[in-house]
N, C-alpha and C positions, 0 to 999 in steps of 0.2 A: 582762668585756670580751674579745672575741675577739682572739687574737694574729694576726699576719700569716699564719702557716701555716694556722690554723683558718679564717681568712677566705677564703683561696684554696681550701681544701678545700670550704668551703660553697658558694663560687661555682661550682666545677666540678660540684658535686652538682646545681646547678640549671641547668647547661648553659652557663655563661659560661666562655670560655677563660681559663686561668690567666694568659696574657700580658696579657689585658685588665685583670685585677686588678692586675698589676704596674704597668701604665701609670697606674692610678688611685690606687695607694698612694704613699707618700711616699719613693720611691727618689730619691736615696740617703739613708739615715738614719744612716749612720756613715762613718768615713773609708775611702777607697779606697787601694789599693796597686798601684803599677806595678812589676813585677819586671823589672829590666834585666839582660840577659845580658852586660854589659860592666862594667868597672871605672869608678870615679868619675873625672870629668874629661875623658873622651873625647867625641867628637861625639855619640854616641848618648845618653850620660848627660846632657850639657848640653841636648840637644834635649828629652829626657824631662822634665827638671826645669823647663825654661822652659814647656813645654806644661802640666805638672802644676799649676804655680802659677796659671795663668789658668783651667784647667779647674776647679780648686777654687772659684774665684769663681763660675763659672756653675752648678756643682752645689750650692754651699752646704755643702760638706764638704771637709775636708783631703784632699789626694792626696799620699801619701808615696812615696818612691822606695826600692826594695830592690835593691841591686846584688848580683848573683849571677854573676860572671864564670866561664866554664868553656869548654872546647873545644866548638865547635859550638853554644854556647848551651844545652847539654843540661840543665844544672841548673835554669836559669830556666824552660825549656820544661816540664820535668817538674813543677815546683812549680805552674805555672798550669794545666797539663792536668789535674792531680789536685785542683785547688781546687774549692770549692763554686761551682757555676755561678749565682752570684747577682749578678754585676756588680761585686763589691768587690775582686776580684783580677784584674789585667790584665797582659798580657805586652807588653813592647816587642819587637815582631817586627821582623825585618830580612831583607834578601836572604840573610843568613847562614842563616836558617831554611830557605830554599829549597835552599841549597847542601848543608846537612846531610842533606837527604832522599836525595841521591845519594852523599854522601861517607861515610856510615856504614852498615854492614851492618844494624845494628839500632839503634833509638832507643826510649826509654821512652815515646814518644808518637808519634802520627801527625801530621805538620805540617799536614795538611789537615782530617782528621776530628775531631781532638781540640781544635780551636780555632774560635771564632766570630769572623771578621774584623770589626773595628769601623771603622777608618779609616786611611788613609795619613796620615803626618805630614809627610814631606818627602823630597826627593831631594838627593843630593850627587854632584858630578862625579868621574869617574875621569879622570886626566890621563896623557898620554904626554909624558915629559920626557927631555931629553938633556943632557950636560954643556954648559956655556956655550961651550966651544971646539970643540964637535962640528962636523964637516963637514956634518951634516944640518941644513939651515936650515928645512925644511918637513916635514910628514907625508909628502908625496909623495916627497921625497928618501929618507926612511927606508924607506918601503915598496918603492920601486924598488930600493934597494940590497939589501934582504932577498930580493927575488925573483931578482935577478941574481947574488947571491953566496951560494949554499946554505951554511948552517951557520956563516957568518961573522958574522951579526948576533946579539948577545947582549942579551937583554931581562931586566932584573932586576925582581923582585917580592918581597913578603914571602912567608911560608911557603906550601908546597904546600897547595892546597885553599882558600886564602883567596880572597875575591872578586877581589882584585887579580891573584892568580896565575891564576885561571880566566879573567879578562877578557883577560889577555895570551894565554892559550891560544886563546881565541875569536878574538882578532885574528890570531894566527898562522894559524888555520884559514881564516877568511873572507877574509883578504888574500892567501892562498896564499904564505905565507912559509915558508922552510925555515930556521928560527931556533932558537936555544937559549933556553929560559926558565930563568933562574938564580934559585933561591929563596934568600932571606936571612932571618935571624931578627930581623925588625923593620924599621921604616922608617929609623931612623938608620943601620943597616948598609947598606940600599939606597942611601941618600944618599952614604955614604962610598965605596961601590963606584963609584957614578956619577961622583963628583967625582975619584976616583982613577984613572978610566979602565979599571976592570976590566969594566965593562959599557958597551954603546953607548947604551942607552936604559932607561927604567924605566916601569912602570905603577903608579901610586899614586893614592890619593885626593887631589884637588886641594888641599883645605884645608891639610894638613900640609906641602905643598910650597910654598905661597905665600911664606913667609919666604925660602926658597932662591931662588925665582924673582925676588922683589923685590930680593934681594941680588946678583942676576946670577951666582949660583953654578951654577945650572942654567937651561936654557931650555925653556919650555913650547911644544911643537909643536901640541898639540891636545887636545881632550877627547872622551870616548867616548859622551856622552849625546846626546839628541835635538836640543838647542839649544845655541848658543854661550852661554857665561857672560854674564849681564847686565852684570857689572862688568868683563868682558874681551871686549868684542864683536869684537875683532880676532882672537880665537882660534878657529880652525876646528874643526869636528867631524870625526870619522873618517868619518861617513856622507856627508860632502860629497865624498869621493874616489870616482872612477869604480868602479862595481861593488860599492860598500859602502853603498848607500843604505838597506839594512835594518839596518845595524849600530846598536845602541842599548843601551848598558850604563850604568846609573846605580846607585849604592848607594841604598838607601832604608830608612826606619824607619816603623813603623806600630804601631797598637795592636790587640790581639786579646784576647778573653775566653775562658774555658773553653767548650767545646762544650756545648750545651743551655742556655746562658744565654738567658733569655726574649728573644724578638725585640724586645719593647717596650723592654727595658733596652738592648740593643745599639743600637737606633735612637736612643734618647735620648743615649747616649754619642757616637754618630757625629755627631749634630746639634750637640752641644756642642763637639766637637773642630773641626767645620767653622767654628763661630762664632769659636773661639779663633784658628784659622789665618787667618781673614779680617781680623783686626785688623792695621792697618798697623804698630803697635808690635811685634807678634809677627813679622810678615814681616821687619822690619828686624833684630830680635834674632836670628832664626835665620840671616839672611844673614850676620851677624857670625861665625857658626860655619861659613860656606860651605854652608849648607843652604837649599834652595829650599822654602819652605813650600808644602805641597800636600795638601789633604784629598781624601777619596774617600768613596763610600758603601760599605757592606759587600760588596756584589756586585762592585764594581770591584776592591776589594782581594783578594777571593777569586780573581778572574780573573788579577790580577797574580801572586799566589802560585802559581797553577797553571802559568802560562806560564814563570815563573822556575824552578820545580821541573823542568819538562821541559827547558828550555834548559840549565841547569847540569848536569843528569844526563847529557845528551848530550855536553856539553863534557868532563865527567869521564871518560866512556866513551872518547871519541875521544883524550883525552890519555893513556889507558892507566893512569889512577890506580886503584889497588885500594882498594875501600871498606874503611874501617878497622873 
Protein backbone atom coordinates (compact mmCIF):
# COMPACT_ATOMS: atom_id res chain seq x y z
CA UNK A 1 0.00 0.00 0.00
CA UNK A 2 1.29 3.46 -0.85
CA UNK A 3 1.99 5.79 2.05
CA UNK A 4 0.95 9.44 1.89
CA UNK A 5 4.30 10.70 0.59
CA UNK A 6 4.34 8.10 -2.18
CA UNK A 7 0.75 8.90 -3.03
CA UNK A 8 1.52 12.57 -3.43
CA UNK A 9 4.64 11.85 -5.47
CA UNK A 10 2.63 9.58 -7.75
CA UNK A 11 -0.06 12.21 -8.18
CA UNK A 12 2.44 14.93 -9.00
CA UNK A 13 4.00 12.56 -11.53
CA UNK A 14 0.71 12.37 -13.43
CA UNK A 15 0.09 16.10 -13.24
CA UNK A 16 -2.13 16.51 -10.16
CA UNK A 17 -1.12 19.33 -7.76
CA UNK A 18 0.09 18.12 -4.38
CA UNK A 19 -2.38 20.43 -2.66
CA UNK A 20 -5.23 18.63 -4.39
CA UNK A 21 -4.03 15.35 -2.92
CA UNK A 22 -3.82 16.93 0.52
CA UNK A 23 -7.45 17.96 0.20
CA UNK A 24 -8.40 14.39 -0.71
CA UNK A 25 -6.38 12.60 1.98
CA UNK A 26 -7.43 12.27 5.58
CA UNK A 27 -5.92 15.42 7.09
CA UNK A 28 -5.62 15.55 9.99
CA UNK A 29 -4.58 12.03 10.93
CA UNK A 30 -2.79 12.87 14.19
CA UNK A 31 -2.92 15.48 16.99
CA UNK A 32 -2.19 19.14 16.24
CA UNK A 33 -0.11 21.50 18.38
CA UNK A 34 -0.57 25.23 18.88
CA UNK A 35 2.62 26.91 20.13
CA UNK A 36 1.69 29.87 22.33
CA UNK A 37 4.34 32.58 22.91
CA UNK A 38 2.89 33.45 26.33
CA UNK A 39 2.64 31.76 29.70
CA UNK A 40 -0.37 29.80 30.90
CA UNK A 41 -3.33 31.69 32.30
CA UNK A 42 -3.11 34.91 30.27
CA UNK A 43 -5.66 36.14 27.73
CA UNK A 44 -3.76 34.65 24.78
CA UNK A 45 -3.39 31.27 26.47
CA UNK A 46 -7.04 31.14 27.55
CA UNK A 47 -8.16 32.11 24.03
CA UNK A 48 -5.96 29.45 22.45
CA UNK A 49 -7.22 26.75 24.82
CA UNK A 50 -10.86 27.63 24.28
CA UNK A 51 -10.50 27.59 20.50
CA UNK A 52 -8.35 24.43 20.55
CA UNK A 53 -11.01 22.50 22.44
CA UNK A 54 -13.69 23.20 19.84
CA UNK A 55 -11.28 22.97 16.91
CA UNK A 56 -10.43 19.44 18.00
CA UNK A 57 -14.10 18.50 17.75
CA UNK A 58 -14.32 19.79 14.18
CA UNK A 59 -11.06 18.21 13.05
CA UNK A 60 -11.56 14.91 14.86
CA UNK A 61 -8.08 15.08 16.41
CA UNK A 62 -6.74 16.47 19.71
CA UNK A 63 -5.31 20.00 19.59
CA UNK A 64 -2.74 20.54 22.35
CA UNK A 65 -1.24 23.78 23.66
CA UNK A 66 2.53 24.23 23.99
CA UNK A 67 3.39 27.37 26.02
CA UNK A 68 6.76 28.86 25.05
CA UNK A 69 6.92 32.39 26.55
CA UNK A 70 9.87 34.60 25.60
CA UNK A 71 10.70 38.20 24.71
CA UNK A 72 8.97 39.15 21.47
CA UNK A 73 7.56 35.64 21.09
CA UNK A 74 10.83 34.65 19.44
CA UNK A 75 11.07 31.10 20.81
CA UNK A 76 7.54 30.14 19.74
CA UNK A 77 7.95 31.81 16.36
CA UNK A 78 11.20 29.98 15.63
CA UNK A 79 9.69 26.61 16.59
CA UNK A 80 6.81 27.02 14.16
CA UNK A 81 8.84 28.64 11.39
CA UNK A 82 11.17 25.62 11.38
CA UNK A 83 8.44 23.00 11.82
CA UNK A 84 7.36 20.63 9.05
CA UNK A 85 4.82 22.52 6.86
CA UNK A 86 2.18 19.83 7.21
CA UNK A 87 -0.51 21.61 9.21
CA UNK A 88 0.23 19.89 12.51
CA UNK A 89 2.24 22.68 14.19
CA UNK A 90 0.57 26.09 14.45
CA UNK A 91 1.54 29.43 15.97
CA UNK A 92 -0.64 31.62 18.12
CA UNK A 93 0.29 34.84 16.37
CA UNK A 94 -0.47 38.27 17.83
CA UNK A 95 0.11 41.95 17.21
CA UNK A 96 3.29 41.29 19.17
CA UNK A 97 4.54 39.43 16.10
CA UNK A 98 4.16 42.64 14.12
CA UNK A 99 5.84 44.70 16.85
CA UNK A 100 8.84 42.33 16.92
CA UNK A 101 9.49 43.01 13.23
CA UNK A 102 10.45 46.60 14.06
CA UNK A 103 11.73 46.11 17.59
CA UNK A 104 14.49 43.58 16.93
CA UNK A 105 17.47 44.03 14.63
CA UNK A 106 17.42 40.37 13.70
CA UNK A 107 14.94 37.56 14.22
CA UNK A 108 15.40 33.84 13.58
CA UNK A 109 12.39 34.06 11.27
CA UNK A 110 10.65 36.52 8.96
CA UNK A 111 7.22 37.39 10.41
CA UNK A 112 5.69 37.47 6.94
CA UNK A 113 7.52 35.08 4.67
CA UNK A 114 8.06 32.26 7.18
CA UNK A 115 4.39 31.83 8.12
CA UNK A 116 1.16 31.03 6.33
CA UNK A 117 -1.65 33.06 7.95
CA UNK A 118 -4.71 30.94 8.80
CA UNK A 119 -7.29 33.05 10.64
CA UNK A 120 -7.80 35.82 13.12
CA UNK A 121 -9.18 34.56 16.46
CA UNK A 122 -10.18 37.70 18.30
CA UNK A 123 -9.62 41.32 19.23
CA UNK A 124 -9.29 42.87 22.67
CA UNK A 125 -9.52 46.51 23.64
CA UNK A 126 -6.82 48.86 24.82
CA UNK A 127 -8.08 51.27 27.48
CA UNK A 128 -7.17 54.78 28.59
CA UNK A 129 -7.68 55.03 32.36
CA UNK A 130 -7.08 57.67 35.03
CA UNK A 131 -7.25 57.63 38.85
CA UNK A 132 -10.79 57.80 40.20
CA UNK A 133 -10.06 61.24 41.71
CA UNK A 134 -8.53 62.59 38.47
CA UNK A 135 -9.66 66.04 37.30
CA UNK A 136 -9.93 64.54 33.79
CA UNK A 137 -13.52 63.43 33.37
CA UNK A 138 -13.36 62.71 29.63
CA UNK A 139 -10.87 61.83 26.92
CA UNK A 140 -11.29 65.36 25.60
CA UNK A 141 -10.22 66.76 28.98
CA UNK A 142 -7.08 64.62 28.96
CA UNK A 143 -6.14 65.48 25.38
CA UNK A 144 -6.80 69.19 25.88
CA UNK A 145 -4.59 69.29 28.97
CA UNK A 146 -1.79 67.44 27.19
CA UNK A 147 -1.84 69.88 24.31
CA UNK A 148 -2.01 72.98 26.50
CA UNK A 149 0.59 71.89 29.07
CA UNK A 150 3.73 70.54 27.38
CA UNK A 151 5.51 67.74 29.29
CA UNK A 152 3.15 67.96 32.27
CA UNK A 153 1.06 64.94 31.30
CA UNK A 154 2.48 61.55 32.36
CA UNK A 155 1.08 58.38 30.78
CA UNK A 156 2.07 55.02 32.26
CA UNK A 157 2.37 51.73 30.40
CA UNK A 158 4.10 48.41 30.84
CA UNK A 159 7.61 47.95 29.46
CA UNK A 160 9.07 49.78 26.46
CA UNK A 161 8.21 48.11 23.17
CA UNK A 162 5.03 46.46 24.47
CA UNK A 163 1.81 46.98 22.54
CA UNK A 164 0.52 49.16 25.38
CA UNK A 165 3.67 51.28 25.33
CA UNK A 166 3.58 51.73 21.58
CA UNK A 167 -0.16 52.46 21.63
CA UNK A 168 0.55 55.30 24.06
CA UNK A 169 3.33 56.53 21.76
CA UNK A 170 0.89 56.46 18.83
CA UNK A 171 -1.69 58.41 20.83
CA UNK A 172 0.95 60.97 21.78
CA UNK A 173 1.92 61.43 18.14
CA UNK A 174 -1.53 61.45 16.53
CA UNK A 175 -3.16 63.59 19.22
CA UNK A 176 -0.28 66.11 19.15
CA UNK A 177 0.55 65.66 22.82
CA UNK A 178 3.82 66.70 24.39
CA UNK A 179 3.61 64.10 27.12
CA UNK A 180 5.91 61.73 28.99
CA UNK A 181 5.42 57.99 28.46
CA UNK A 182 6.51 56.27 31.68
CA UNK A 183 7.27 52.52 31.45
CA UNK A 184 6.72 50.12 34.34
CA UNK A 185 7.58 46.47 34.86
CA UNK A 186 4.11 44.97 34.62
CA UNK A 187 0.45 45.86 34.99
CA UNK A 188 0.39 45.77 38.83
CA UNK A 189 3.13 48.43 38.91
CA UNK A 190 1.16 50.59 36.47
CA UNK A 191 -1.96 50.30 38.63
CA UNK A 192 -0.03 51.18 41.79
CA UNK A 193 1.51 54.23 40.11
CA UNK A 194 -1.89 55.30 38.82
CA UNK A 195 -3.61 54.93 42.18
CA UNK A 196 -0.66 56.56 43.95
CA UNK A 197 -0.76 59.63 41.74
CA UNK A 198 2.68 59.11 40.16
CA UNK A 199 1.12 59.18 36.68
CA UNK A 200 -1.90 61.02 35.29
CA UNK A 201 -3.19 58.28 33.01
CA UNK A 202 -2.36 54.80 31.76
CA UNK A 203 -2.80 52.76 28.60
CA UNK A 204 -3.49 49.10 29.34
CA UNK A 205 -5.49 46.17 27.99
CA UNK A 206 -9.07 46.64 29.16
CA UNK A 207 -9.59 43.15 30.60
CA UNK A 208 -7.03 43.32 33.44
CA UNK A 209 -8.28 46.82 34.33
CA UNK A 210 -11.95 45.90 34.75
CA UNK A 211 -11.68 44.85 38.43
CA UNK A 212 -10.06 48.22 39.18
CA UNK A 213 -12.73 50.04 37.15
CA UNK A 214 -15.58 48.13 38.80
CA UNK A 215 -14.09 48.81 42.24
CA UNK A 216 -13.93 52.52 41.34
CA UNK A 217 -10.19 52.59 41.98
CA UNK A 218 -9.59 53.91 38.47
CA UNK A 219 -11.85 55.51 35.88
CA UNK A 220 -12.16 54.41 32.26
CA UNK A 221 -12.06 57.35 29.86
CA UNK A 222 -12.14 55.49 26.58
CA UNK A 223 -10.90 52.66 24.40
CA UNK A 224 -8.56 52.71 21.43
CA UNK A 225 -10.31 50.32 19.05
CA UNK A 226 -12.77 50.84 16.23
CA UNK A 227 -15.95 50.37 18.28
CA UNK A 228 -17.24 50.97 21.77
CA UNK A 229 -17.19 47.86 24.00
CA UNK A 230 -20.47 45.96 23.69
CA UNK A 231 -20.75 45.59 27.46
CA UNK A 232 -19.76 49.22 28.08
CA UNK A 233 -21.56 51.16 25.35
CA UNK A 234 -21.22 54.43 27.24
CA UNK A 235 -17.43 54.28 26.83
CA UNK A 236 -16.21 56.37 23.86
CA UNK A 237 -13.42 55.52 21.46
CA UNK A 238 -10.38 57.69 20.83
CA UNK A 239 -11.39 57.87 17.17
CA UNK A 240 -14.57 59.79 18.13
CA UNK A 241 -12.42 62.80 19.04
CA UNK A 242 -11.94 65.56 16.44
CA UNK A 243 -8.95 64.89 14.21
CA UNK A 244 -8.51 61.29 15.38
CA UNK A 245 -11.04 59.47 13.18
CA UNK A 246 -8.32 57.16 11.80
CA UNK A 247 -7.08 56.07 15.22
CA UNK A 248 -7.68 52.36 15.72
CA UNK A 249 -5.55 50.17 17.98
CA UNK A 250 -6.64 46.75 19.21
CA UNK A 251 -4.62 43.81 20.39
CA UNK A 252 -5.34 40.62 18.48
CA UNK A 253 -4.60 36.91 18.38
CA UNK A 254 -4.54 34.67 15.33
CA UNK A 255 -3.38 31.31 14.05
CA UNK A 256 -0.61 30.76 11.50
CA UNK A 257 1.12 27.72 10.05
CA UNK A 258 4.66 27.34 8.72
CA UNK A 259 5.22 28.78 5.25
CA UNK A 260 4.75 26.26 2.42
CA UNK A 261 1.93 24.51 4.26
CA UNK A 262 -0.37 23.30 1.45
CA UNK A 263 -3.12 25.78 0.64
CA UNK A 264 -5.78 23.09 1.02
CA UNK A 265 -4.66 22.48 4.60
CA UNK A 266 -4.55 26.19 5.43
CA UNK A 267 -8.02 26.66 3.94
CA UNK A 268 -9.40 23.70 5.89
CA UNK A 269 -8.00 25.09 9.14
CA UNK A 270 -9.34 28.56 8.37
CA UNK A 271 -12.81 27.19 7.66
CA UNK A 272 -12.84 25.16 10.86
CA UNK A 273 -11.73 28.16 12.93
CA UNK A 274 -14.52 30.25 11.38
CA UNK A 275 -17.06 27.59 12.40
CA UNK A 276 -15.73 27.56 15.96
CA UNK A 277 -15.81 31.35 16.33
CA UNK A 278 -19.36 31.52 14.95
CA UNK A 279 -20.69 29.39 17.81
CA UNK A 280 -22.65 31.53 20.33
CA UNK A 281 -21.11 29.50 23.16
CA UNK A 282 -17.59 30.41 21.95
CA UNK A 283 -18.50 34.08 21.46
CA UNK A 284 -19.74 34.18 25.05
CA UNK A 285 -16.75 32.27 26.41
CA UNK A 286 -14.23 34.59 24.75
CA UNK A 287 -16.23 37.62 25.87
CA UNK A 288 -15.59 36.37 29.41
CA UNK A 289 -11.88 36.99 28.70
CA UNK A 290 -12.80 40.42 27.22
CA UNK A 291 -12.01 39.10 23.74
CA UNK A 292 -14.25 39.82 20.77
CA UNK A 293 -14.41 36.62 18.71
CA UNK A 294 -13.54 37.43 15.11
CA UNK A 295 -12.45 35.11 12.30
CA UNK A 296 -10.84 36.03 8.99
CA UNK A 297 -9.63 34.34 5.87
CA UNK A 298 -5.86 33.91 5.31
CA UNK A 299 -5.67 36.90 2.96
CA UNK A 300 -7.32 39.23 5.46
CA UNK A 301 -4.96 38.11 8.21
CA UNK A 302 -1.96 38.66 5.93
CA UNK A 303 -3.17 42.20 5.22
CA UNK A 304 -3.63 42.88 8.94
CA UNK A 305 -0.13 41.63 9.70
CA UNK A 306 1.36 43.74 6.88
CA UNK A 307 -0.40 46.91 8.03
CA UNK A 308 0.55 46.35 11.68
CA UNK A 309 4.20 45.70 10.83
CA UNK A 310 4.33 49.01 8.96
CA UNK A 311 2.41 50.92 11.61
CA UNK A 312 4.43 49.70 14.60
CA UNK A 313 7.74 50.02 12.76
CA UNK A 314 6.86 53.68 12.09
CA UNK A 315 5.85 54.23 15.74
CA UNK A 316 9.08 52.63 16.95
CA UNK A 317 11.13 54.86 14.65
CA UNK A 318 9.27 58.05 15.64
CA UNK A 319 9.61 57.17 19.34
CA UNK A 320 13.35 56.89 18.87
CA UNK A 321 13.47 53.33 20.15
CA UNK A 322 16.66 51.53 19.14
CA UNK A 323 16.03 48.03 17.77
CA UNK A 324 17.34 45.47 20.20
